[in-house]
N, C-alpha and C positions, 0 to 999 in steps of 0.2 A: 504495500500501502503505500504510496506516495501522500506527501504531505503537500499541498497546497500553499507558494507565496504571495501572498496577498499582498507584496507592492510597496509593503515598507516594513524594511528591517528591523532588525528585533536590538540592532547597535544606534537605529535612530532614538528609537522609542525610548532606550535606557537612556542617551540623550537628552531628551526634552524634560524626564523626571530629571534629571540632574540638575540640570535647567533650572524648571519653576520653585528646586526647593535652596537653590542658591539663593535667592531673587530675595529672602529676605533678609540675607545679611549684608546681599552687597548693596540693599537700598538704604544703610546705615553708616554709610561710607562718608555721609556730606555734615557728620556729626564731629563737632570742628572738641578742642580742646579747651575753648573759653566759652559752651554750653556749659561740660561740667562740674565746672570752677563758681558754677553760680553761688551765690547763699543764698541758703534755701531755711526759713525755719525760723526759731527762737535759738541768742547763744548763751553758751552756758553760766550759770548766775542769771540769767534774765526771768521775768515772773510774766511765766505764762496768761494766757487771753482767757477770759473768763469758758468755764467748760461748765455745761446743763446741759442734758441728754434724755432718754425714758429709759430704763430697762426693760425684760422682757414679762416684766409685769406689771408695767404703765406708771412704776413709781418714778420721781422723777429725781437725779440722780446728780451730784457734781463733786467736782476734783477733790472735795474733803472727805465727800462718803466714797470713795472710791479707794484713794490713795491708804497703804497699812504702814507699818511701822519703816519701812524703808525707800515709799515712794511709793512713786507707779510709773509703768511703760506706757506707751501704748502705743500703736501701731495704726500708720494709715497705710493703705496698698491703693495703689491707682487706678490696677482694673487686677482682675484674678481670674483663669480661665479653670472651672473646675471643668 
């Protein structure tokens, strides 16, 4: 039994797959060092702005009600891909 050649070589398909998988990395080449050194956030020792939000039970919480004896760590994620 002979396998038909459909006119698209396998190496061409592999090339296209590689090209499209590298595109997101190559798109980041425009980032410059100056973009990465921008100061963001508050400085060490500087007071934080007021924080107030509802918890999972609907109760209002602020920084003082959230912090423990060693302080509080808050992490903000710009985006998360689940």
